[in-house]
C-alpha positions in Angstrom: 49.5 109.4 138.1 46.3 110.4 139.7 46.8 111.0 143.6 44.7 109.2 146.0 44.7 108.2 149.6 46.2 105.1 150.9 44.0 104.9 153.9 41.0 103.5 152.4 40.9 99.9 153.5 38.0 99.6 156.0 39.9 96.7 157.7 42.9 98.8 158.6 42.0 102.3 158.3 38.5 102.5 160.0 38.8 106.0 160.8 39.2 107.0 157.1 39.2 110.6 156.3 37.1 112.1 153.9 39.4 113.9 151.7 41.1 111.5 149.1 42.9 114.0 147.1 46.8 115.1 147.3 45.7 118.7 147.1 47.2 120.5 150.3 44.5 121.7 152.4 44.1 125.3 153.3 44.8 124.6 157.0 48.5 123.8 156.2 49.5 126.9 154.3 51.1 128.4 157.4 50.4 132.0 156.4 48.9 132.6 160.2 51.9 131.1 161.8 54.9 132.9 163.1 57.4 133.7 160.2 60.3 132.6 162.3 58.9 129.4 163.4 61.7 127.0 161.7 65.4 126.4 162.7 67.9 126.7 160.0 68.5 123.1 158.6 72.4 123.4 157.9 73.2 124.8 161.5 70.9 122.1 163.1 73.0 119.5 161.1 76.2 120.8 162.5 74.4 121.1 165.9 74.0 117.2 165.2 77.6 116.8 164.5 78.4 118.5 167.8 76.3 116.0 169.8 78.6 113.5 168.2 81.7 115.4 169.2 80.4 115.8 172.9 80.4 111.7 173.1 84.0 112.2 171.9 84.5 114.5 175.0 82.7 112.3 177.5 85.0 110.7 179.7 82.4 108.1 180.9 82.4 106.7 177.3 85.0 103.9 176.8 88.4 105.3 175.4 88.4 103.7 171.9 84.7 104.5 171.5 85.6 108.3 172.2 88.1 107.7 169.4 85.7 106.3 166.9 83.3 109.1 167.7 86.2 111.8 166.7 86.6 109.8 163.5 82.8 109.7 163.0 82.9 113.5 163.3 85.7 114.0 161.0 84.0 111.9 158.2 80.7 113.5 158.8 81.8 116.8 158.3 83.7 115.8 155.0 80.3 114.7 153.6 78.7 117.9 154.7 81.0 119.9 152.8 81.0 117.8 149.9 77.3 117.8 149.5 75.6 120.5 151.2 78.2 123.2 151.4 79.0 122.5 147.8 75.5 122.5 146.8 74.6 125.7 148.0 77.9 127.2 146.8 76.9 126.1 143.4 73.6 127.4 143.4 75.1 130.8 144.5 77.3 130.9 141.8 75.0 129.8 139.2 72.4 132.4 140.5 69.5 129.9 141.5 70.2 130.3 145.4 67.2 131.2 147.2 66.7 132.3 151.1 66.6 129.2 153.4 63.6 128.0 155.2 64.2 130.8 157.8 64.6 133.5 155.3 68.4 133.8 155.5 70.3 134.8 152.2 72.4 132.2 150.6 75.8 134.0 151.2 74.9 134.7 154.9 74.2 131.0 155.3 77.7 130.3 154.0 79.1 132.7 156.4 77.3 131.1 159.3 78.2 127.3 158.1 81.8 129.0 158.0 81.9 130.4 161.4 80.3 127.3 163.1 82.5 124.8 161.2 85.5 126.8 162.1 84.4 126.7 165.9 83.8 123.0 165.7 86.9 121.7 164.0 88.9 123.6 166.5 87.0 122.0 169.2 87.7 118.6 167.4 91.1 119.0 167.1 91.4 119.9 171.0 89.8 116.9 171.8 91.8 114.9 170.0 95.0 116.5 171.5 93.2 115.9 174.9 92.9 112.1 174.1 96.3 111.3 173.2 97.8 111.3 176.7 95.0 109.3 177.7 95.7 106.8 174.9 99.2 106.4 175.9 98.3 105.9 179.8 96.2 103.0 178.2 99.1 101.7 176.1 98.3 103.3 173.0 101.0 105.8 172.0 100.6 108.2 169.1 104.1 109.4 168.8 106.0 112.0 166.9 109.4 111.4 164.8 110.9 113.8 167.6 110.1 111.3 170.4 111.5 108.4 168.8 115.1 107.2 169.9 117.9 106.4 167.7 117.2 102.9 167.4 113.7 103.6 166.3 114.8 106.1 163.6 117.6 103.6 162.4 115.0 101.0 161.9 112.3 103.3 160.1 114.9 104.7 157.8 115.0 101.3 156.1 111.5 101.2 156.1 111.3 104.5 154.6 113.7 103.1 151.8 111.9 100.0 150.9 108.3 100.5 151.6 107.6 104.1 151.3 110.2 105.9 149.0 109.0 104.1 145.7 105.4 105.0 146.3 105.9 108.6 146.6 105.5 111.2 143.6 106.9 114.5 144.3 105.6 117.2 141.7 107.6 120.3 141.1 105.6 123.6 140.4 107.4 125.7 138.0 107.0 127.4 134.5 107.6 123.8 133.0 105.3 122.2 135.6 102.0 123.6 136.1 100.4 123.5 139.5 99.0 119.9 140.0 95.6 118.6 140.6 94.7 118.1 144.2 92.2 115.3 144.5 89.4 115.9 146.9 90.2 114.6 150.5 93.7 113.7 149.8 96.2 114.5 152.3 99.4 116.5 151.0 102.5 118.0 151.9 103.6 121.3 150.4 107.4 121.7 150.2 109.5 124.8 149.8 113.0 124.2 148.7 116.0 126.4 147.9 118.6 125.5 145.2 122.1 126.3 146.6 123.5 126.6 143.1 121.0 129.3 142.1 119.4 130.2 145.2 116.2 129.9 143.6 113.2 128.8 146.0 111.0 126.4 144.3 107.7 124.9 145.2 106.4 121.0 145.2 103.5 119.1 146.0 103.6 115.7 147.7 100.9 113.5 148.1 100.5 111.4 151.1 99.7 108.0 149.6 96.3 106.7 150.3 97.3 103.0 149.7 99.4 103.0 152.8 98.2 102.8 156.3 97.9 106.4 157.7 99.1 105.3 161.2 102.5 103.3 160.9 102.9 100.5 163.5 106.1 101.2 165.1 108.5 98.3 166.3 107.9 97.0 169.8 110.3 98.6 172.1 109.7 96.1 175.0 107.2 98.5 177.0 104.0 96.4 175.8 102.6 99.7 174.3 101.3 99.7 170.7 103.0 102.7 169.1 102.1 104.7 166.2 103.4 107.2 164.0 101.6 109.3 161.3 102.6 108.4 157.8 103.1 112.4 156.9 105.1 112.9 159.8 107.3 110.1 158.8 107.4 111.2 155.2 108.3 115.0 156.3 111.3 113.8 158.1 112.7 112.0 155.1 112.4 115.0 152.8 115.9 115.0 152.0 115.8 111.8 150.2 113.0 112.9 147.9 115.0 116.5 147.1 118.8 115.4 147.1 120.8 118.3 147.0 118.2 120.9 147.9 117.7 122.8 151.0 114.3 122.0 152.8 112.9 125.4 153.9 109.3 124.8 154.8 107.1 121.9 154.6 103.3 121.6 155.7 100.3 119.8 155.7 97.1 120.5 153.7 93.9 118.9 152.4 91.4 120.0 149.9 87.6 119.0 150.2 85.8 119.3 146.8 82.1 119.5 145.6 81.5 115.6 145.2 77.7 115.6 144.7 76.8 113.9 141.8 73.8 115.2 139.6 72.7 113.2 136.7 70.3 114.5 134.1 68.3 111.5 133.4 66.7 110.7 130.1 64.4 107.9 129.5 66.3 107.1 126.6 69.6 107.0 127.9 71.4 104.2 130.0 71.5 105.4 133.4 74.5 103.3 134.3 76.4 105.1 131.6 75.1 108.5 132.5 76.3 107.9 136.1 79.7 106.5 135.4 80.4 109.8 133.5 79.3 111.7 136.4 81.5 109.8 138.8 84.6 110.6 136.7 83.4 114.3 136.9 83.1 114.1 140.9 87.1 113.9 141.0 87.4 117.2 139.4 84.9 119.1 141.2 85.6 122.6 142.6 87.2 123.0 146.2 84.9 124.4 148.8 87.4 124.0 151.8 91.2 124.0 152.3 92.7 122.6 155.6 96.2 123.6 156.6 98.2 123.0 159.5 98.4 125.9 161.7 102.3 126.8 161.2 101.9 127.1 157.4 103.8 130.2 156.2 101.9 132.9 154.4 103.7 132.5 151.2 102.7 128.9 150.6 99.1 129.7 152.0 98.8 132.4 149.2 99.8 130.1 146.8 97.5 127.5 147.5 94.7 130.1 147.9 95.4 131.3 144.4 95.9 128.1 142.7 92.9 126.4 144.2 90.7 129.6 144.0 89.4 129.4 147.8 88.7 132.5 150.0 90.1 133.3 153.4 86.6 132.0 155.0 87.3 128.6 153.2 90.6 128.1 154.8 90.7 126.1 158.1 93.9 126.3 160.2 94.3 123.3 162.6 96.9 121.8 164.5 98.4 118.7 163.0 97.3 116.1 162.3 94.8 116.6 159.5 91.9 114.3 158.6 91.2 112.7 161.8 89.1 110.1 160.1 92.2 108.2 160.0 91.4 107.5 163.6 89.1 104.6 162.5 92.0 102.8 162.3 92.7 103.0 166.1 89.3 102.2 167.1 89.6 99.0 165.4 92.3 97.8 167.8 91.3 94.8 169.7 91.1 96.0 173.3 87.7 95.0 174.7 88.3 96.7 177.9 88.4 100.2 176.1 85.1 99.4 174.1 81.5 99.1 174.8 80.6 96.0 176.4 80.2 93.4 173.3 76.3 92.7 172.5 75.5 89.7 170.7 72.3 90.1 168.8 69.6 87.4 169.7 67.6 85.7 167.3 63.8 86.9 167.3 61.8 84.9 169.5 59.5 83.6 166.8 62.6 82.5 164.4 64.2 80.2 167.3 64.1 76.6 165.9 62.6 74.0 168.1 65.8 72.2 168.4 69.2 73.7 168.5 70.4 71.7 165.6 67.5 72.7 163.5 67.2 75.8 161.4 63.8 77.6 161.9 61.0 77.7 159.0 61.0 81.4 158.5 57.9 81.1 156.2 56.0 78.9 158.8 56.8 81.5 161.6 55.5 84.4 159.4 52.5 82.7 158.6 51.6 82.2 162.2 52.0 85.7 163.1 53.5 88.8 161.9 57.2 89.5 163.3 58.8 92.6 164.1 62.4 92.6 164.2 64.6 95.1 165.7 68.1 95.3 164.8 71.0 95.2 166.2 69.5 94.2 169.2 67.9 91.1 167.1 70.0 89.4 164.6 69.8 90.3 161.2 71.5 87.3 160.0 68.7 84.9 161.6 66.0 86.8 160.5 66.3 88.9 157.0 69.3 87.0 155.8 67.6 83.7 156.8 64.4 84.6 155.0 66.1 85.2 151.9 68.2 82.2 151.9 65.3 80.4 152.8 63.6 81.4 149.8 66.6 80.9 147.5 66.7 77.3 148.6 63.0 76.4 148.9 61.8 74.6 145.6 58.2 76.0 146.3 59.4 79.5 146.1 58.6 80.7 142.5 59.8 84.5 142.7 61.7 87.0 145.0 61.5 91.0 144.3 63.9 93.1 146.2 65.0 96.8 146.6 68.7 97.2 147.1 69.7 100.7 148.2 73.1 100.0 149.8 74.6 96.9 150.6 77.9 95.2 151.6 81.2 93.7 150.0 80.6 89.8 149.7 77.0 90.4 150.6 75.0 87.0 151.7 71.9 89.0 150.3 73.3 89.5 146.9 74.6 85.7 146.8 71.0 84.6 147.8 69.7 86.4 144.9 72.1 85.1 142.6 71.4 81.6 144.1 67.7 81.8 143.4 68.0 83.0 140.0 70.6 80.0 139.3 68.0 77.6 140.5 65.5 78.9 138.0 63.2 81.3 140.1 62.4 84.6 139.0 64.2 87.1 140.6 63.6 91.0 140.3 66.6 93.3 142.1 65.7 97.2 141.8 69.1 98.5 142.5 69.5 102.3 143.3 72.7 103.0 141.5 72.1 106.7 142.5 72.6 105.9 146.3 75.2 108.6 147.2 78.8 107.7 147.7 77.9 103.9 146.8 77.3 104.5 143.3 80.3 102.6 142.2 79.7 99.7 144.5 76.0 99.5 143.3 76.7 99.5 139.7 79.2 96.7 140.4 76.4 94.6 142.3 74.2 95.3 139.4 76.2 94.0 136.9 77.1 91.1 138.7 73.3 90.2 139.5 72.6 90.6 135.6 75.4 88.1 134.8 73.6 85.5 137.2 70.3 86.0 135.3 68.6 88.6 137.9 66.2 90.8 136.3 68.0 94.2 137.4 66.1 97.5 137.0 66.8 100.9 138.2 63.4 102.4 139.3 61.6 105.5 138.1 63.3 108.3 136.0 64.0 111.4 138.1 63.4 109.6 141.6 65.6 107.7 144.0 64.2 104.2 145.2 65.0 104.5 148.8 62.2 102.0 150.3 63.4 99.0 151.8 61.1 95.9 150.5 61.7 92.2 149.8 58.7 90.1 148.5 58.6 86.2 148.3 56.1 84.4 146.1 55.7 80.9 147.2 53.4 78.0 146.1 51.3 76.4 148.8 49.1 73.9 147.6 46.7 75.3 144.9 47.3 79.0 145.9 50.2 81.5 145.8 51.0 83.2 149.1 53.0 86.5 149.6 55.6 87.0 152.1 56.8 90.4 152.7 59.4 92.4 154.6 59.2 96.0 155.0 62.1 97.8 156.9 63.5 101.2 157.8 67.1 100.0 156.9 69.2 98.8 154.2 69.6 95.2 153.4 73.2 95.4 154.5 74.7 92.7 156.9 77.5 94.9 158.0 75.7 98.3 158.8 72.9 96.1 160.5 75.3 95.6 163.5 75.6 99.0 164.2 72.5 100.9 162.7 69.3 100.7 164.6 66.4 99.7 162.2 62.9 97.9 162.6 61.3 95.7 160.1 58.1 93.8 159.5 57.9 90.2 158.3 54.1 89.4 157.3 52.2 87.1 155.4 48.9 89.4 155.1 47.9 89.1 151.6 46.8 93.1 151.5 50.3 93.8 152.2 51.6 91.4 149.7 49.3 92.5 146.9 50.4 96.1 147.9 53.9 95.5 147.6 53.6 93.4 144.2 51.8 96.3 142.7 54.6 98.5 143.8 57.2 96.4 142.2 55.3 96.3 139.0 55.0 100.2 139.3 58.9 100.5 139.6 60.0 97.8 137.1 57.2 98.2 134.5 54.7 100.8 133.3 51.9 100.3 135.8 50.2 103.4 137.2 49.2 102.7 140.7 46.1 104.3 142.1 45.7 102.9 145.4 47.8 101.1 148.3 45.5 99.9 151.2 48.3 99.2 153.9 51.0 101.3 152.5 51.7 105.0 152.4 54.1 105.4 149.4 56.0 108.5 148.4 56.1 110.7 146.3 52.4 110.7 145.6 50.7 109.8 148.9 53.0 109.8 151.8 53.0 113.5 152.8 49.5 113.9 152.6 48.6 110.6 154.2 50.5 111.9 157.2 49.1 115.5 157.1 45.6 113.8 157.3 46.8 111.8 160.5 48.2 114.8 162.0 45.0 116.8 161.1 42.9 114.1 162.8 44.6 114.3 166.0 44.2 118.1 166.0 40.2 117.4 165.5 40.2 114.8 168.3 42.0 117.1 170.7 39.4 119.9 169.8 36.6 117.7 170.5 38.2 116.2 173.8 39.0 112.8 172.5 42.1 110.9 173.0 45.0 112.5 170.9 48.8 112.2 170.5 51.6 111.9 168.0 54.7 110.4 168.1 57.4 110.6 165.6 60.9 109.0 165.1 62.9 110.3 162.2 66.5 111.0 161.1 65.4 114.4 160.2 62.4 116.8 160.5 62.8 119.4 158.1 59.6 119.3 155.9 57.5 122.7 156.6 54.4 121.4 155.7 54.5 118.4 158.3 56.2 120.9 161.0 53.3 123.5 160.4 50.7 120.7 160.9 52.6 119.5 164.0 52.3 123.4 165.3 48.5 123.4 164.6 48.2 120.0 166.4 50.1 121.6 169.3 48.0 124.8 169.5 45.0 122.3 169.7 46.5 120.5 172.7 47.7 117.5 171.2 50.7 116.0 173.0 53.7 115.5 170.5 57.0 113.7 171.1 59.5 114.0 168.1 62.6 111.6 168.4 65.1 112.9 166.0 68.7 111.8 165.2 69.9 114.7 162.9 68.3 117.7 161.7 65.2 119.4 163.3 63.8 122.4 162.1 61.0 122.4 164.5 61.1 124.6 167.3 59.3 123.2 170.6 58.0 124.9 173.5 57.2 128.1 171.8 54.1 129.6 173.8 51.2 129.7 171.7 52.8 127.7 169.0 54.3 124.4 170.4 54.1 124.2 174.0 53.1 120.7 173.7 55.9 119.4 171.7 58.9 117.8 172.9 61.9 117.0 171.0 64.7 114.7 172.0 67.9 113.0 170.2 69.4 109.8 171.3 73.1 109.1 170.1 75.3 106.2 171.2 77.2 103.0 170.2 74.6 102.5 167.5 73.2 104.8 165.0 69.5 105.6 165.6 68.0 104.9 162.0 64.4 103.5 162.2 61.6 105.9 161.2 58.2 105.4 163.1 55.0 107.4 163.1 52.4 106.8 165.8 48.9 108.3 166.5 46.7 108.0 169.0 43.6 108.2 166.7 41.0 108.4 169.5 42.3 105.1 171.2 42.6 103.0 168.1 46.5 103.7 167.6 47.7 103.9 164.0 51.4 103.0 164.0 53.7 103.0 160.9 57.2 102.3 160.2 59.1 102.8 157.0 62.1 104.7 155.0 61.0 108.2 154.9 62.5 110.9 156.8 60.4 114.3 156.9 62.7 116.1 154.0 61.6 117.3 150.9 63.9 115.0 149.1 62.3 111.8 150.7 58.7 113.1 150.4 59.1 114.7 147.0 61.8 112.9 145.0 62.2 109.5 146.2 60.2 106.2 146.4 59.6 105.8 150.1 57.2 103.4 151.9 55.5 103.2 155.3 53.8 100.0 156.3 51.0 100.3 159.1 51.5 97.8 161.9 48.4 95.9 163.1 49.2 93.3 166.0 48.5 95.0 169.3 51.9 93.6 170.8 53.9 95.6 168.2 51.8 98.6 168.9 52.7 98.1 172.5 56.4 97.5 171.8 56.6 100.7 169.6 54.8 102.6 172.5 57.3 101.2 175.0 60.2 102.4 172.8 58.9 105.9 172.8 58.2 105.9 176.6 61.9 104.9 176.9 63.5 107.2 174.8 61.6 110.3 175.8 61.5 109.7 179.8 63.5 111.9 181.8 65.6 109.3 183.3 67.0 108.3 179.9 70.1 110.0 178.8 69.4 112.1 175.7 69.8 115.8 174.1 66.9 118.2 174.6 66.0 120.8 172.1 64.8 124.2 173.3 62.8 126.8 171.4 66.0 128.7 170.5 67.6 126.0 168.6 70.0 124.7 171.3 70.8 121.2 172.2 71.2 120.5 176.0 72.9 116.9 176.9 70.9 115.5 179.9 73.0 112.6 180.9 72.8 113.1 184.6 70.0 113.4 187.3 69.4 116.2 189.7 71.8 114.3 192.3 74.6 113.7 189.7 73.6 110.4 189.0 74.1 108.8 185.7 71.0 108.4 183.4 69.9 105.2 181.5 71.6 104.5 178.5 68.6 103.8 176.2 70.4 101.3 174.1 71.8 99.5 177.0 68.4 99.0 178.4 67.1 97.6 175.3 70.1 95.1 174.9 69.1 94.0 178.4 65.5 93.8 177.6 66.1 91.6 174.6 68.3 89.4 176.2 65.7 88.6 178.8 63.1 87.6 176.7 62.6 83.8 176.3 60.9 82.1 173.4 58.0 79.8 173.8 57.7 76.3 172.2 55.7 75.3 169.0 55.0 76.2 165.5 57.6 76.8 162.8 58.9 79.3 165.2 58.6 80.2 168.7 56.0 82.9 169.6 57.4 86.3 171.2 56.4 87.1 174.5 55.2 90.7 175.3 57.6 93.2 176.6 58.7 96.3 176.2 67.3 100.9 170.5 74.5 107.1 164.9 
């Protein structure tokens, strides 16, 4: 495909730059910048998970939310090992690993990861132990078998016999029974027993069934407390029933993490679904990369596990029981509002509020009257995005619907709307990204369900993931067809929309509609699109479009014109983008980077990045939106979209940014950055050495503002005005 600039519409990009090629200009090659200008991306990710852990340790955070953050930390770390560590280990074993972005040899990276991960897992376990008495004081007791009285034990003995014992499958290990396969992330018991007749010591493995609740609810003891017992503790104290006549010598818990990153070699003549299904079967048998054991495991058992699983000492993590604290998600769902964040009910976007309470808003009329910018979860996904697609499905004047689906939820109203539209005779195209990591099985299921309903299902371009968030409705209005577009930063998932912070734009702008239509044609057919007027699209145009914007700010600063860059992303890793930001900083451009996770950029380095500030905000919601704002000599250019500043997003994914045009939307984005970067807002600050420092208290010890709480209050204070198909929004200033 020919590579051209997307910023060539005179009505939108009057400041168009002359260079329309995608060849990287010489001013971003980085040769004249310090060699140590980047932070290691893997250690930066671990620093992000440490920030999650700090929320779990924070006594000002509601108790069950702290439990939830402990579970999130555990789940995050599992995925980090399954994907990042596994990928690095695989590249080392195959001889294709190269030094990191900071020049660290691959094996040294593994050592650094191991050291930091050991430290964090031990800290994580300590945080859990510290929470147990606090939970008990609040009426939620996590008890051990030894703490139970005779009545409890008698009642549970019956439960074990009838509900637990039939599900268990002890597996012996001896010459006739080879060491069993240990599935990834399963919780297991190692059991050593002695045969009293032969005095021979044997080994057995017992898997803790994942089909049963990990935390067993204990009978009410009259105290009013909720009482729980870990399933593995329960089973461990009934091993004599599983090995009758044998003497139980030792029993310990262990857990294996395996390489579960799927790599699909795509062939244009091969069915992608079939290829992916084969790889998903292989995922179960990936090589081990981490062995977690309880800290009381004996050396004989450990040596056996290490030998059979082929893991090194560095890959062994000794931790106090219980292992796998992602099980704490069960506790975090307990209905105790006083122990959770104050409930927030998303508001309907002001322009979509109907004139009468009994009416439904006419979403199309509202969008025709004015572009609408929605901010989830402060504003409702159900009364905006979902309503948009449901109205499209039922409207007889709607002729076609086109949508990307990267991740969606079970019983999805979005999928239901697409099916209803197809059954009503509308032309419906769904681009389902079946390679969305860890959602592959779900997405294959949705793809087949949609196909059966008559939806045209496509899977995007060979070799690229389709990560952009697009919905397009074609509606007949009189003698013309009008395009209604939604371009967002988050997935079309009603469940995650309640906890993921995302921004979306609804527009009837014909140029945006044409751009989105052309992009869908490119994704579903054989179109070779050369230009987009209101969109920046990866992998061909997006990086270079942003680089030219950054370069323009550098030039403006050198010429004494207004300049400034503000970027909000999940990850900031791409070296070309970072180097361009360094050069802009050297020219005096004020730069704010608001990042949730990984950041390889070093702020505040003398002579390199003195004008760059980096902040991170974590809280009850997962900061997920991506925003790029450029001062542009007083004519702000602001983009929202799906792309993070990572190689995979810019080079191996289809990503889309759309430029905002409404003055009130530009002001809203500016106010969002003002709040996030303010010294009065609680956040983490990154220093030039790569250390993140939490700033949640002021100089006098007062608690700083929680940005997400502030945004909730601001949304609740907004009032719609009357008129039109929806009410106009007033001005005003969101893991």
